[in-house]
N, C-alpha and C positions, 0 to 999 in steps of 0.2 A: 337725520337718518330717514331714508325714503321707506315708506311702508311696503313698497314692492320688493324690498331686499331682505325682508325678514322671513324666516321660517319658524313655525312652532312644532315642538314636540312635547309629549306629555306621558306622564306615568299612566299605568292602567287603572288607577283609582278613579272613582266617579268624580271627585272633587276636581282632579287634574284634567280629566277629559271634558268636563262641563266648562272649566276655565278656558281650555283650548278651543272649544267650539265658539264661545263668545269672542274671544280674541281674533279668531279667524274671520268671524263675520264683521267685526269692527275694522280690522287692518288689512284683510286680505292674507294671502299665503302663497308662498312659493316653496318648491321642494328644497330640503336641506342642502343638497349637492349643488344648488344654484344660488344660495343665499349668501349675503355679506355678514349676516349675524343670525345666530340660532337662538331662540328663546326657549329655554327648558323649564317645564312646568312640573313640579313634584317636590321631592325631598332630596336629602343629600346623597342617598343611594341612587336615585335616578339621575342625579347630576354626574355622579362618577360614571354611570353607564354612558351617558351622553357624551362625556369627555373622551371616553375610550372609543365610542363609536365613530366619533368625527375627528379624531385625533389627526388622521392623515390629511384632512382638509385644511388644518391650520386656521380655521374660521373662529372668531370669538364667540363665546356662549354667555349669555346673560340669563341667569336663572331667577325664577320667581317662586316662592315657597308655597306649594300646595301639598306639603308633606308635614313632618313632626318638627324635627329640630331646625333644619334649614340653615345650618352654619355656612354653607357655600352658596346660599340663595339670597336674593333680595326680596324686600317686602313685596307682597302681591297687591298690584293696583291695576285696574283696566285702563285707566285714563292716561294720557300723555305718555304713552309708551315710547314713540319714536324720540321724543324729547329727552326722556330718561336714558335711553340708550346713547344718544349723541353726547350727553354729559357724563356718561359713566367712565370710571377709571379702569383701565385694563391691567391685569396682573398676569405675568408670565410665569408658568411653572414648568419645571423639568421632572419627568417621571423617573422612577427607579427601574432598572432592567434586572429581572430575575432570570438567572440561568440555573435550572434545577436538573440533577442527575438522579436517577432512581437506582434502587438496588438491582433491578433487572437489566440495567445498562441503557435505558432510554433517557433522553434529555428532552427538556422543553424550556422555551424562553417566554416570558411574559412581562408586561409592563405594569407598574404600580403608581398611582398618583398619591395615595395616602401611605401605604406601607407594605413591606414584605415581612410576613410572620411564619415562624416555625412553630408547629404545635404538635405535642404528643398525641398519639392516636389510640392509646390504650391506658389502662390504669397505671402502668409503670412510667415513671419520670423519664423524660428525655435526657440523653447526655450528649452535649454539644462541645466540640473544640471550636474556637473562634480565632480566625486569622484576620489581621487588617494589613493590607498592602504586602502580603506575603510573609508577614511576621506573626508568629503565634503570640497572641495576647492573653488568651485564657485556655489552659489545656483541657479543662473540664468544667462545664457549667451543667449541674444537675437541676432541672427545672421542668415546668410545664411547657416552656417554649421560650422564644425570643423574637424580637422584631428590629427592623430598621425602618425609620420613617423620615419623610420630608417635612419641612417646616409646615406645609399646608396639612399634613396628616398628623402633626404632633398633637392636635387637640382631640384626635379621634381615639382608636385603640390604645395608642401610645399613652394618652393621658390617663385612661382607665388602668393601665398597667403601671402607673405612678411615674411615668417618664416625664422629662422636662418639656415645656412648651418652647418651641423655637420661633423666634420673630421672623417674619419674611425678610429676605435679604441678608440673613445671618451667615449664609454660606456654610451651614452646618447640616448634619444628619444626626439623629438620635439612635443609639443602639441601646435597647431596653430589654432586660430579662423579664419573662412572665412567670410569676410565682417561683422565684429561685429558692432552691434548697441548699445548695452549696455552689460557690461560697456564699454564705448567709448574708454578708454585709455588702456584697457587690450590687450596685444599684444601676449599672450601665455605664455608657460613656457617650461623650460628645465627639463627633468626628468631622473632618473637613469634608465638604460636599464631593470632593474628588476622590475620596477613599474607596477602596475595593474591600468589601467584607466577605469573607467566606466562612460558612458554617460547614463543619464536618460532623456528621451524625455517628457516634460511637455505638457499635452493636446494633445496627438498624433492624436486623431480623428480630431481635428480642424486644427492642424498644423502638417500634416504628414511629416515624415523624413524617407530618405533611408540611408542605410549604404553600403559602397563599399569597399571591400578588393581588391586592384588592379583592376581586372575587374569583380569580383564576387558581384553582387548587390542584396541586400535584401530590399524589400519595406516595408513601414509602420512599422518601428521598434519602440519599446518602450524602450528598454534597449540594450546597446552594452557594452560588456566587451573586452579589448584588453590587451594582454600581449605578451612579446616576447617569442617565442618558442625556447628555447636553446637546445632543443633535436634534432632540424632540422638544417642541415648545407647545404648550398648552396655554391658551389665553382665556382667562375668566374676566367677566366684567362686573363691576360693583357700583351701586350709587355712591357718590363721593362721601356721604355722611356715614356709610356703613361699609367702607372698604375692608378687605381681608386683613390688612395689616393691623388696623384698629381693632378688629374683632379678636385676633390672636392676642393683642396686648391686653384688652379687657378681660379676656379669659384667665389671666394670671392673677386677677384680683377679685375673682368670684369666690364668695364664701361657701 
């Protein structure tokens, strides 16, 4: 990897900005719109922002952790960066496309790399009707919300909501309820990645619900459709010893 083909981007934190300054001084820097690879410095939140920001370029992104958890990041080291990038393994991800319709008749589309979640806006529980590929699968879910996640996002909010961890390459999506009240024993479903999931909000004026695709929020929704967008490819780079598939597998054995 030539150092003149690397762009550096960083979160606003001091630790990330300081790291970017040192790396630019060591390796040089070109604008992200001309780079062959982008190095993102920060945490998982900043990595998601970077993936969204440069999605249209289809350029691979190599992250180094200058944040907290860093599940999507590699270990931070300043030395031998071009060699690490040259030896890195690339994972291709496909985002979810959310099409949200509001009670006022507006509609909005957004992409999610981790998950699309529906969340109640007030003290009253949400009531959701769930359809999969046009077939009603659950006439009424009374809950705090529900989400659909990708394998890459299955270790994030989905895991906190007691959803299953999905291995990379499984060809699955997870549909997971958030604090379900009725049906009490329903814990979600595993769906093929090509499935179309539709949430219909029951009585949305009395029980308002918001829809969130990663960090894009739409308030007061009445209907939300979610499908995997196979036309979009996101490329993440990992050191061979810390690839994403291995991280997701290890997460299933954490006590």
